[in-house]
Each structure stands twice: as structure tokens, then as C-alpha cells.
C-alpha positions as protocol buffer text, in pm:
chain_id: "A"
residue {
  index: 1
  type: MET
  ca { x: -1692 y: 1471 z: 1980 }
}
residue {
  index: 2
  type: HIS
  ca { x: -1763 y: 1159 z: 1776 }
}
residue {
  index: 3
  type: HIS
  ca { x: -1936 y: 1135 z: 1438 }
}
residue {
  index: 4
  type: PRO
  ca { x: -2313 y: 1169 z: 1517 }
}
residue {
  index: 5
  type: ALA
  ca { x: -2375 y: 803 z: 1426 }
}
residue {
  index: 6
  type: ILE
  ca { x: -2125 y: 694 z: 1692 }
}
residue {
  index: 7
  type: ALA
  ca { x: -2342 y: 771 z: 1993 }
}
residue {
  index: 8
  type: PRO
  ca { x: -2439 y: 590 z: 2315 }
}
residue {
  index: 9
  type: LEU
  ca { x: -2699 y: 313 z: 2273 }
}
residue {
  index: 10
  type: HIS
  ca { x: -2666 y: 322 z: 1894 }
}
residue {
  index: 11
  type: THR
  ca { x: -2580 y: -13 z: 1736 }
}
residue {
  index: 12
  type: ALA
  ca { x: -2260 y: -89 z: 1544 }
}
residue {
  index: 13
  type: VAL
  ca { x: -2218 y: -397 z: 1323 }
}
residue {
  index: 14
  type: ILE
  ca { x: -1870 y: -513 z: 1222 }
}
residue {
  index: 15
  type: THR
  ca { x: -1795 y: -792 z: 976 }
}
residue {
  index: 16
  type: GLY
  ca { x: -1464 y: -968 z: 1025 }
}
residue {
  index: 17
  type: GLY
  ca { x: -1509 y: -854 z: 1384 }
}
residue {
  index: 18
  type: ALA
  ca { x: -1339 y: -1145 z: 1559 }
}
residue {
  index: 19
  type: SER
  ca { x: -982 y: -1015 z: 1527 }
}
residue {
  index: 20
  type: GLY
  ca { x: -755 y: -739 z: 1399 }
}
residue {
  index: 21
  type: ILE
  ca { x: -897 y: -400 z: 1301 }
}
residue {
  index: 22
  type: GLY
  ca { x: -1254 y: -532 z: 1332 }
}
residue {
  index: 23
  type: LEU
  ca { x: -1216 y: -639 z: 1694 }
}
residue {
  index: 24
  type: ALA
  ca { x: -1025 y: -319 z: 1784 }
}
residue {
  index: 25
  type: ALA
  ca { x: -1312 y: -116 z: 1635 }
}
residue {
  index: 26
  type: ALA
  ca { x: -1571 y: -325 z: 1823 }
}
residue {
  index: 27
  type: LYS
  ca { x: -1394 y: -251 z: 2153 }
}
residue {
  index: 28
  type: ARG
  ca { x: -1369 y: 118 z: 2069 }
}
residue {
  index: 29
  type: PHE
  ca { x: -1740 y: 142 z: 1981 }
}
residue {
  index: 30
  type: LEU
  ca { x: -1835 y: -47 z: 2298 }
}
residue {
  index: 31
  type: ARG
  ca { x: -1630 y: 193 z: 2510 }
}
residue {
  index: 32
  type: ALA
  ca { x: -1809 y: 483 z: 2338 }
}
residue {
  index: 33
  type: GLY
  ca { x: -2138 y: 340 z: 2471 }
}
residue {
  index: 34
  type: LEU
  ca { x: -2265 y: 165 z: 2159 }
}
residue {
  index: 35
  type: LYS
  ca { x: -2419 y: -180 z: 2135 }
}
residue {
  index: 36
  type: VAL
  ca { x: -2196 y: -398 z: 1920 }
}
residue {
  index: 37
  type: ALA
  ca { x: -2258 y: -694 z: 1692 }
}
residue {
  index: 38
  type: ILE
  ca { x: -1959 y: -875 z: 1544 }
}
residue {
  index: 39
  type: ILE
  ca { x: -1996 y: -1106 z: 1246 }
}
residue {
  index: 40
  type: ASP
  ca { x: -1731 y: -1363 z: 1153 }
}
residue {
  index: 41
  type: ARG
  ca { x: -1721 y: -1708 z: 1000 }
}
residue {
  index: 42
  type: ARG
  ca { x: -1447 y: -1841 z: 1233 }
}
residue {
  index: 43
  type: MET
  ca { x: -1624 y: -1992 z: 1533 }
}
residue {
  index: 44
  type: GLU
  ca { x: -1330 y: -2020 z: 1774 }
}
residue {
  index: 45
  type: GLU
  ca { x: -1212 y: -1664 z: 1712 }
}
residue {
  index: 46
  type: LEU
  ca { x: -1572 y: -1540 z: 1732 }
}
residue {
  index: 47
  type: GLU
  ca { x: -1622 y: -1697 z: 2075 }
}
residue {
  index: 48
  type: ARG
  ca { x: -1290 y: -1561 z: 2201 }
}
residue {
  index: 49
  type: ALA
  ca { x: -1373 y: -1212 z: 2071 }
}
residue {
  index: 50
  type: GLN
  ca { x: -1718 y: -1224 z: 2230 }
}
residue {
  index: 51
  type: GLU
  ca { x: -1558 y: -1303 z: 2568 }
}
residue {
  index: 52
  type: GLU
  ca { x: -1316 y: -1009 z: 2529 }
}
residue {
  index: 53
  type: LEU
  ca { x: -1605 y: -776 z: 2447 }
}
residue {
  index: 54
  type: LEU
  ca { x: -1824 y: -902 z: 2732 }
}
residue {
  index: 55
  type: ALA
  ca { x: -1533 y: -836 z: 2970 }
}
residue {
  index: 56
  type: ILE
  ca { x: -1548 y: -462 z: 2889 }
}
residue {
  index: 57
  type: ALA
  ca { x: -1926 y: -430 z: 2837 }
}
residue {
  index: 58
  type: ASP
  ca { x: -2137 y: -275 z: 3113 }
}
residue {
  index: 59
  type: GLU
  ca { x: -2397 y: -547 z: 3057 }
}
residue {
  index: 60
  type: PRO
  ca { x: -2408 y: -864 z: 2844 }
}
residue {
  index: 61
  type: GLY
  ca { x: -2706 y: -743 z: 2638 }
}
residue {
  index: 62
  type: LEU
  ca { x: -2481 y: -486 z: 2466 }
}
residue {
  index: 63
  type: VAL
  ca { x: -2282 y: -751 z: 2275 }
}
residue {
  index: 64
  type: LEU
  ca { x: -2389 y: -995 z: 2006 }
}
residue {
  index: 65
  type: ALA
  ca { x: -2168 y: -1237 z: 1810 }
}
residue {
  index: 66
  type: ALA
  ca { x: -2307 y: -1390 z: 1491 }
}
residue {
  index: 67
  type: ALA
  ca { x: -2148 y: -1664 z: 1280 }
}
residue {
  index: 68
  type: CYS
  ca { x: -2191 y: -1586 z: 911 }
}
residue {
  index: 69
  type: ASP
  ca { x: -1982 y: -1587 z: 595 }
}
residue {
  index: 70
  type: VAL
  ca { x: -2017 y: -1249 z: 424 }
}
residue {
  index: 71
  type: SER
  ca { x: -2017 y: -1417 z: 83 }
}
residue {
  index: 72
  type: ASP
  ca { x: -2348 y: -1583 z: 181 }
}
residue {
  index: 73
  type: ARG
  ca { x: -2610 y: -1321 z: 84 }
}
residue {
  index: 74
  type: GLN
  ca { x: -2910 y: -1497 z: 236 }
}
residue {
  index: 75
  type: GLY
  ca { x: -2718 y: -1574 z: 555 }
}
residue {
  index: 76
  type: LEU
  ca { x: -2629 y: -1207 z: 585 }
}
residue {
  index: 77
  type: GLU
  ca { x: -2993 y: -1103 z: 533 }
}
residue {
  index: 78
  type: ARG
  ca { x: -3097 y: -1339 z: 816 }
}
residue {
  index: 79
  type: THR
  ca { x: -2812 y: -1210 z: 1036 }
}
residue {
  index: 80
  type: SER
  ca { x: -2920 y: -852 z: 968 }
}
residue {
  index: 81
  type: ALA
  ca { x: -3279 y: -929 z: 1077 }
}
residue {
  index: 82
  type: HIS
  ca { x: -3150 y: -1111 z: 1389 }
}
residue {
  index: 83
  type: ILE
  ca { x: -2927 y: -816 z: 1490 }
}
residue {
  index: 84
  type: GLU
  ca { x: -3208 y: -566 z: 1444 }
}
residue {
  index: 85
  type: ARG
  ca { x: -3448 y: -779 z: 1652 }
}
residue {
  index: 86
  type: THR
  ca { x: -3190 y: -820 z: 1927 }
}
residue {
  index: 87
  type: LEU
  ca { x: -3003 y: -487 z: 1942 }
}
residue {
  index: 88
  type: GLY
  ca { x: -3236 y: -251 z: 1756 }
}
residue {
  index: 89
  type: LYS
  ca { x: -3172 y: -13 z: 1467 }
}
residue {
  index: 90
  type: VAL
  ca { x: -2823 y: -19 z: 1313 }
}
residue {
  index: 91
  type: HIS
  ca { x: -2637 y: 313 z: 1301 }
}
residue {
  index: 92
  type: VAL
  ca { x: -2281 y: 204 z: 1215 }
}
residue {
  index: 93
  type: LEU
  ca { x: -2188 y: -67 z: 966 }
}
residue {
  index: 94
  type: MET
  ca { x: -1822 y: -159 z: 921 }
}
residue {
  index: 95
  type: ASN
  ca { x: -1771 y: -390 z: 623 }
}
residue {
  index: 96
  type: ASN
  ca { x: -1431 y: -515 z: 724 }
}
residue {
  index: 97
  type: ALA
  ca { x: -1413 y: -892 z: 658 }
}
residue {
  index: 98
  type: ALA
  ca { x: -1118 y: -988 z: 436 }
}
residue {
  index: 99
  type: ILE
  ca { x: -881 y: -1274 z: 364 }
}
residue {
  index: 100
  type: GLN
  ca { x: -539 y: -1277 z: 199 }
}
residue {
  index: 101
  type: PRO
  ca { x: -440 y: -1631 z: 97 }
}
residue {
  index: 102
  type: GLY
  ca { x: -207 y: -1493 z: -175 }
}
residue {
  index: 103
  type: SER
  ca { x: -263 y: -1513 z: -549 }
}
residue {
  index: 104
  type: SER
  ca { x: -103 y: -1498 z: -891 }
}
residue {
  index: 105
  type: ILE
  ca { x: -252 y: -1427 z: -1233 }
}
residue {
  index: 106
  type: PHE
  ca { x: -247 y: -1792 z: -1341 }
}
residue {
  index: 107
  type: GLY
  ca { x: -246 y: -1942 z: -991 }
}
residue {
  index: 108
  type: GLU
  ca { x: -517 y: -2131 z: -802 }
}
residue {
  index: 109
  type: GLN
  ca { x: -872 y: -2046 z: -911 }
}
residue {
  index: 110
  type: ALA
  ca { x: -992 y: -2111 z: -553 }
}
residue {
  index: 111
  type: ALA
  ca { x: -787 y: -1815 z: -422 }
}
residue {
  index: 112
  type: TRP
  ca { x: -941 y: -1580 z: -681 }
}
residue {
  index: 113
  type: ASP
  ca { x: -1295 y: -1698 z: -608 }
}
residue {
  index: 114
  type: ALA
  ca { x: -1254 y: -1673 z: -231 }
}
residue {
  index: 115
  type: VAL
  ca { x: -1088 y: -1330 z: -230 }
}
residue {
  index: 116
  type: LEU
  ca { x: -1337 y: -1174 z: -471 }
}
residue {
  index: 117
  type: SER
  ca { x: -1640 y: -1324 z: -294 }
}
residue {
  index: 118
  type: ILE
  ca { x: -1528 y: -1212 z: 53 }
}
residue {
  index: 119
  type: ASN
  ca { x: -1313 y: -899 z: 12 }
}
residue {
  index: 120
  type: LEU
  ca { x: -1534 y: -738 z: -253 }
}
residue {
  index: 121
  type: GLY
  ca { x: -1855 y: -944 z: -251 }
}
residue {
  index: 122
  type: GLY
  ca { x: -1875 y: -920 z: 128 }
}
residue {
  index: 123
  type: VAL
  ca { x: -1867 y: -539 z: 118 }
}
residue {
  index: 124
  type: ILE
  ca { x: -2141 y: -527 z: -147 }
}
residue {
  index: 125
  type: ASN
  ca { x: -2351 y: -789 z: 33 }
}
residue {
  index: 126
  type: GLY
  ca { x: -2309 y: -617 z: 371 }
}
residue {
  index: 127
  type: THR
  ca { x: -2411 y: -281 z: 225 }
}
residue {
  index: 128
  type: ARG
  ca { x: -2717 y: -425 z: 54 }
}
residue {
  index: 129
  type: ALA
  ca { x: -2821 y: -628 z: 361 }
}
residue {
  index: 130
  type: PHE
  ca { x: -2795 y: -347 z: 618 }
}
residue {
  index: 131
  type: VAL
  ca { x: -2804 y: -3 z: 455 }
}
residue {
  index: 132
  type: PRO
  ca { x: -3166 y: 9 z: 327 }
}
residue {
  index: 133
  type: ALA
  ca { x: -3291 y: -13 z: 690 }
}
residue {
  index: 134
  type: MET
  ca { x: -3025 y: 239 z: 801 }
}
residue {
  index: 135
  type: ARG
  ca { x: -3159 y: 484 z: 540 }
}
residue {
  index: 136
  type: ALA
  ca { x: -3521 y: 411 z: 635 }
}
residue {
  index: 137
  type: HIS
  ca { x: -3486 y: 485 z: 1009 }
}
residue {
  index: 138
  type: GLY
  ca { x: -3381 y: 841 z: 931 }
}
residue {
  index: 139
  type: GLU
  ca { x: -3124 y: 880 z: 1211 }
}
residue {
  index: 140
  type: PRO
  ca { x: -2753 y: 963 z: 1155 }
}
residue {
  index: 141
  type: ALA
  ca { x: -2578 y: 651 z: 1025 }
}
residue {
  index: 142
  type: LEU
  ca { x: -2239 y: 560 z: 888 }
}
residue {
  index: 143
  type: VAL
  ca { x: -2094 y: 290 z: 663 }
}
residue {
  index: 144
  type: ILE
  ca { x: -1718 y: 230 z: 691 }
}
residue {
  index: 145
  type: ASN
  ca { x: -1569 y: 1 z: 426 }
}
residue {
  index: 146
  type: THR
  ca { x: -1217 y: -129 z: 480 }
}
residue {
  index: 147
  type: GLY
  ca { x: -1015 y: -81 z: 164 }
}
residue {
  index: 148
  type: SER
  ca { x: -639 y: -97 z: 115 }
}
residue {
  index: 149
  type: LYS
  ca { x: -358 y: 103 z: -40 }
}
residue {
  index: 150
  type: GLN
  ca { x: -307 y: -211 z: -249 }
}
residue {
  index: 151
  type: GLY
  ca { x: -636 y: -125 z: -417 }
}
residue {
  index: 152
  type: ILE
  ca { x: -506 y: 221 z: -513 }
}
residue {
  index: 153
  type: THR
  ca { x: -137 y: 182 z: -605 }
}
residue {
  index: 154
  type: THR
  ca { x: -184 y: -191 z: -692 }
}
residue {
  index: 155
  type: PRO
  ca { x: 171 y: -322 z: -628 }
}
residue {
  index: 156
  type: PRO
  ca { x: 268 y: -648 z: -797 }
}
residue {
  index: 157
  type: GLY
  ca { x: 253 y: -968 z: -591 }
}
residue {
  index: 158
  type: ASP
  ca { x: -112 y: -1033 z: -502 }
}
residue {
  index: 159
  type: PRO
  ca { x: -341 y: -939 z: -792 }
}
residue {
  index: 160
  type: ALA
  ca { x: -662 y: -1095 z: -653 }
}
residue {
  index: 161
  type: TYR
  ca { x: -635 y: -890 z: -333 }
}
residue {
  index: 162
  type: ASN
  ca { x: -558 y: -572 z: -532 }
}
residue {
  index: 163
  type: VAL
  ca { x: -852 y: -626 z: -768 }
}
residue {
  index: 164
  type: ALA
  ca { x: -1092 y: -684 z: -478 }
}
residue {
  index: 165
  type: LYS
  ca { x: -971 y: -381 z: -282 }
}
residue {
  index: 166
  type: ALA
  ca { x: -977 y: -160 z: -594 }
}
residue {
  index: 167
  type: GLY
  ca { x: -1339 y: -269 z: -627 }
}
residue {
  index: 168
  type: VAL
  ca { x: -1408 y: -173 z: -265 }
}
residue {
  index: 169
  type: LYS
  ca { x: -1273 y: 179 z: -333 }
}
residue {
  index: 170
  type: VAL
  ca { x: -1489 y: 223 z: -643 }
}
residue {
  index: 171
  type: PHE
  ca { x: -1797 y: 75 z: -475 }
}
residue {
  index: 172
  type: THR
  ca { x: -1761 y: 297 z: -166 }
}
residue {
  index: 173
  type: GLU
  ca { x: -1720 y: 611 z: -378 }
}
residue {
  index: 174
  type: ALA
  ca { x: -2036 y: 518 z: -570 }
}
residue {
  index: 175
  type: LEU
  ca { x: -2217 y: 444 z: -243 }
}
residue {
  index: 176
  type: GLN
  ca { x: -2128 y: 783 z: -94 }
}
residue {
  index: 177
  type: HIS
  ca { x: -2241 y: 958 z: -412 }
}
residue {
  index: 178
  type: GLU
  ca { x: -2573 y: 769 z: -400 }
}
residue {
  index: 179
  type: LEU
  ca { x: -2624 y: 853 z: -32 }
}
residue {
  index: 180
  type: ARG
  ca { x: -2555 y: 1223 z: -74 }
}
residue {
  index: 181
  type: GLN
  ca { x: -2809 y: 1246 z: -359 }
}
residue {
  index: 182
  type: THR
  ca { x: -3087 y: 1163 z: -110 }
}
residue {
  index: 183
  type: GLU
  ca { x: -3269 y: 1476 z: 7 }
}
residue {
  index: 184
  type: GLY
  ca { x: -3236 y: 1492 z: 387 }
}
residue {
  index: 185
  type: GLY
  ca { x: -3042 y: 1164 z: 392 }
}
residue {
  index: 186
  type: GLN
  ca { x: -2865 y: 1090 z: 720 }
}
residue {
  index: 187
  type: VAL
  ca { x: -2636 y: 806 z: 604 }
}
residue {
  index: 188
  type: GLU
  ca { x: -2274 y: 864 z: 504 }
}
residue {
  index: 189
  type: ALA
  ca { x: -1999 y: 633 z: 382 }
}
residue {
  index: 190
  type: ALA
  ca { x: -1623 y: 638 z: 441 }
}
residue {
  index: 191
  type: LEU
  ca { x: -1333 y: 438 z: 300 }
}
residue {
  index: 192
  type: LEU
  ca { x: -1079 y: 320 z: 557 }
}
residue {
  index: 193
  type: ILE
  ca { x: -738 y: 279 z: 391 }
}
residue {
  index: 194
  type: PRO
  ca { x: -503 y: 119 z: 645 }
}
residue {
  index: 195
  type: GLY
  ca { x: -126 y: 123 z: 616 }
}
residue {
  index: 196
  type: PHE
  ca { x: 84 y: -170 z: 737 }
}
residue {
  index: 197
  type: VAL
  ca { x: -110 y: -306 z: 1037 }
}
residue {
  index: 198
  type: TRP
  ca { x: -4 y: -594 z: 1260 }
}
residue {
  index: 199
  type: THR
  ca { x: -301 y: -837 z: 1246 }
}
residue {
  index: 200
  type: ASP
  ca { x: -371 y: -1205 z: 1176 }
}
residue {
  index: 201
  type: LEU
  ca { x: -401 y: -1107 z: 809 }
}
residue {
  index: 202
  type: THR
  ca { x: -46 y: -968 z: 785 }
}
residue {
  index: 203
  type: ARG
  ca { x: 130 y: -1178 z: 1049 }
}
residue {
  index: 204
  type: GLY
  ca { x: 243 y: -1472 z: 832 }
}
residue {
  index: 205
  type: GLU
  ca { x: 515 y: -1664 z: 1014 }
}
residue {
  index: 206
  type: ARG
  ca { x: 623 y: -1370 z: 1231 }
}
residue {
  index: 207
  type: THR
  ca { x: 574 y: -1372 z: 1606 }
}
residue {
  index: 208
  type: GLU
  ca { x: 671 y: -1011 z: 1682 }
}
residue {
  index: 209
  type: LYS
  ca { x: 523 y: -689 z: 1545 }
}
residue {
  index: 210
  type: PRO
  ca { x: 759 y: -537 z: 1286 }
}
residue {
  index: 211
  type: ALA
  ca { x: 872 y: -185 z: 1376 }
}
residue {
  index: 212
  type: ALA
  ca { x: 712 y: -50 z: 1055 }
}
residue {
  index: 213
  type: ALA
  ca { x: 362 y: -167 z: 1147 }
}
residue {
  index: 214
  type: TRP
  ca { x: 90 y: 9 z: 1340 }
}
residue {
  index: 215
  type: THR
  ca { x: -128 y: -184 z: 1582 }
}
residue {
  index: 216
  type: ALA
  ca { x: -497 y: -235 z: 1504 }
}
residue {
  index: 217
  type: GLU
  ca { x: -574 y: 1 z: 1795 }
}
residue {
  index: 218
  type: GLN
  ca { x: -362 y: 282 z: 1645 }
}
residue {
  index: 219
  type: THR
  ca { x: -543 y: 236 z: 1316 }
}
residue {
  index: 220
  type: VAL
  ca { x: -885 y: 260 z: 1482 }
}
residue {
  index: 221
  type: ASP
  ca { x: -778 y: 567 z: 1683 }
}
residue {
  index: 222
  type: PHE
  ca { x: -675 y: 736 z: 1359 }
}
residue {
  index: 223
  type: MET
  ca { x: -1003 y: 628 z: 1194 }
}
residue {
  index: 224
  type: MET
  ca { x: -1209 y: 782 z: 1475 }
}
residue {
  index: 225
  type: GLU
  ca { x: -1011 y: 1106 z: 1456 }
}
residue {
  index: 226
  type: ARG
  ca { x: -1061 y: 1137 z: 1079 }
}
residue {
  index: 227
  type: LEU
  ca { x: -1431 y: 1042 z: 1092 }
}
residue {
  index: 228
  type: GLU
  ca { x: -1477 y: 1325 z: 1339 }
}
residue {
  index: 229
  type: ALA
  ca { x: -1299 y: 1558 z: 1095 }
}
residue {
  index: 230
  type: GLY
  ca { x: -1543 y: 1450 z: 821 }
}
residue {
  index: 231
  type: ASP
  ca { x: -1296 y: 1265 z: 594 }
}
residue {
  index: 232
  type: PHE
  ca { x: -1424 y: 1020 z: 333 }
}
residue {
  index: 233
  type: TYR
  ca { x: -1079 y: 885 z: 244 }
}
residue {
  index: 234
  type: ILE
  ca { x: -919 y: 777 z: 572 }
}
residue {
  index: 235
  type: LEU
  ca { x: -563 y: 732 z: 447 }
}
residue {
  index: 236
  type: CYS
  ca { x: -361 y: 589 z: 736 }
}
residue {
  index: 237
  type: PRO
  ca { x: 14 y: 629 z: 766 }
}
residue {
  index: 238
  type: ASP
  ca { x: 224 y: 370 z: 953 }
}
residue {
  index: 239
  type: ASN
  ca { x: 566 y: 376 z: 1119 }
}
residue {
  index: 240
  type: ASP
  ca { x: 739 y: 344 z: 782 }
}
residue {
  index: 241
  type: VAL
  ca { x: 525 y: 539 z: 535 }
}
residue {
  index: 242
  type: SER
  ca { x: 422 y: 902 z: 580 }
}
residue {
  index: 243
  type: ARG
  ca { x: 115 y: 1070 z: 432 }
}
residue {
  index: 244
  type: GLU
  ca { x: 351 y: 1257 z: 193 }
}
residue {
  index: 245
  type: LEU
  ca { x: 504 y: 936 z: 58 }
}
residue {
  index: 246
  type: ASP
  ca { x: 157 y: 784 z: 11 }
}
residue {
  index: 247
  type: GLU
  ca { x: 53 y: 1092 z: -185 }
}
residue {
  index: 248
  type: ARG
  ca { x: 356 y: 1067 z: -415 }
}
residue {
  index: 249
  type: ARG
  ca { x: 291 y: 697 z: -477 }
}
residue {
  index: 250
  type: ILE
  ca { x: -78 y: 763 z: -553 }
}
residue {
  index: 251
  type: LEU
  ca { x: 4 y: 1052 z: -787 }
}
residue {
  index: 252
  type: TRP
  ca { x: 265 y: 843 z: -970 }
}
residue {
  index: 253
  type: ALA
  ca { x: 16 y: 555 z: -1015 }
}
residue {
  index: 254
  type: ALA
  ca { x: -242 y: 793 z: -1164 }
}
residue {
  index: 255
  type: GLY
  ca { x: 35 y: 940 z: -1381 }
}
residue {
  index: 256
  type: ASP
  ca { x: 84 y: 605 z: -1556 }
}
residue {
  index: 257
  type: ILE
  ca { x: -239 y: 670 z: -1746 }
}
residue {
  index: 258
  type: VAL
  ca { x: -202 y: 1046 z: -1791 }
}
residue {
  index: 259
  type: GLU
  ca { x: 162 y: 1020 z: -1906 }
}
residue {
  index: 260
  type: ASN
  ca { x: 96 y: 700 z: -2105 }
}
residue {
  index: 261
  type: ARG
  ca { x: 367 y: 508 z: -1921 }
}
residue {
  index: 262
  type: PRO
  ca { x: 381 y: 128 z: -1889 }
}
residue {
  index: 263
  type: PRO
  ca { x: 143 y: -1 z: -1618 }
}
residue {
  index: 264
  type: LEU
  ca { x: 296 y: -38 z: -1271 }
}
residue {
  index: 265
  type: SER
  ca { x: 588 y: 171 z: -1397 }
}
residue {
  index: 266
  type: ARG
  ca { x: 698 y: 224 z: -1038 }
}
residue {
  index: 267
  type: TRP
  ca { x: 829 y: -136 z: -1052 }
}
residue {
  index: 268
  type: HIS
  ca { x: 945 y: -124 z: -1420 }
}
residue {
  index: 269
  type: LYS
  ca { x: 1324 y: -135 z: -1469 }
}
residue {
  index: 270
  type: ASP
  ca { x: 1321 y: 168 z: -1702 }
}
residue {
  index: 271
  type: TRP
  ca { x: 1112 y: 382 z: -1467 }
}
residue {
  index: 272
  type: ALA
  ca { x: 1200 y: 277 z: -1112 }
}
residue {
  index: 273
  type: GLU
  ca { x: 1480 y: 532 z: -1083 }
}
residue {
  index: 274
  type: ARG
  ca { x: 1254 y: 813 z: -1211 }
}
residue {
  index: 275
  type: PHE
  ca { x: 988 y: 719 z: -958 }
}
residue {
  index: 276
  type: LYS
  ca { x: 1248 y: 733 z: -682 }
}
residue {
  index: 277
  type: ARG
  ca { x: 1339 y: 1090 z: -783 }
}
residue {
  index: 278
  type: PHE
  ca { x: 970 y: 1185 z: -806 }
}
residue {
  index: 279
  type: ALA
  ca { x: 904 y: 1046 z: -457 }
}
residue {
  index: 280
  type: GLU
  ca { x: 1191 y: 1252 z: -315 }
}
residue {
  index: 281
  type: GLU
  ca { x: 1073 y: 1576 z: -479 }
}
residue {
  index: 282
  type: ARG
  ca { x: 809 y: 1648 z: -216 }
}
């Protein structure tokens, strides 16, 4: 049994749908009988993804590929209208587009602007472009926003990415609260929190999947399972990190405020050893 929004002939829209988790989700939705629209700004990847989807679709009219940058609000509004005209009412929206060029506090301004406008701005823009119509049609609908553990435990190394993904978490929580306040509302939100996943985003210079990483397909399988169970926080393990270890890391991060420790104490020389003991206590 799928979530009621994930039903045959319903329409799913996925941003960042040309590769990685987005493309794996598109294939999964298509196999579940949905019509699928993928949105991406990378033309070559978009065309290649469209071909892969058409190869598994029962008929070509079930698949639509749209070129749009999620940081372009007006472009997204036009894309939303085009999808609705072509495939009908939208029941599933997966705001998944993200980049990770790397960043540092005083590094390139361009990296900060790009990451915030796509990884956070794209989720806000996608929600505002698609969800009003999803609420208005009155049928079961679902918004899945792709967050990151880096937006929750915020490890040092890529602050722009962490800030954007922390924003996605906060935005999605606020969205779900707003949706559940609506009497008789049929739209729900969920936050997908992947572990280490082998995708274009994480590949870097590597040519082979590291043993620690899950595939995009494993991540989507887990997502579907947890959506069915009714989870809002879809906290994915990987081959290296268990749910228990994630929980200890999250609790320790929250403890920095409650215990008045230095920020990011997990990586602080005076606290690293104590964190290690705490993590092993479970």
C-alpha cells in the first residue's frame, strides 16, 4: 500500500529530476502508475533522463521533461502551468534540486548565492508555485522536500550547504504545520533526510561507489516505506551509519545549546572524546 497521493494516473513532479535521487524517484513513481514530470536546468542530463523514463513508461504521454532553474520563480510558475495543462492535477511534489560546489565562511560569494538560491530558494519557490493548486483540488497530495543530515548536525566543512539544508528542515516543518491547520486538508509534507548516497552530487573524483554509500534506489525504497508508515522525518541510514548513531549525533548537537557547550562541540578538541563516549553509550 502506497501513500494515498502515490496512486495510478496521479501526477508527480520532481525538481532536480535528471539524476540521482530525483531520477530514481521518478522511475519509482512511474512504475507505480503515476504520470511523471521532471524539472532540471541541465539540458543534456534532462534529455538522457527523459529517454530512460520513456523506456519504462507504458506510453509516452506519461512523461514530461521541463528545463527550468528552480531559483527562477517566474520560470517555475510557467512550468507549473505547463505541467498542469499537459499532465493534469499534481498530487506529488518532490522539491529535490540541489548543488554542492563547496563553500567556506569567507570564500567565494558566488557559491553562497548559488547554494542558497537553489538548495533553499528552490524548495520555497517550488512549494509556492505548486502547492496552492494541490490544496485547491482537494485530493490527497504530498510534498517531499529533500533535506540533509548536514542541515541538522551541521558538520564543519561546507557552511553554505548546511545553512541551506537547515533552512529546508525549518521550512518543511512550518509547511506541515500550516497544512495540518487546514480543516479537511488533504495535503501533507515530509522531510527526506538521506544518508551518504552515491550520486553526481557526492561522486567528486571517484569512479566506484564507496562501500559506505547507499544507492539512490535504496534511498527511494526506504523513502517509500517510511511514507507508507506515515513518517514526517524520513531519516535514512546508510552502510556506515545506523539510525542509533544518527540519533546520538542529533541529540549531542541539540545538547550544545541545552548544556551551553561551544558550538559544534563534537569537533572541538576539548569535547571530541566526550562525544565519542556519548555516542557509544547507546
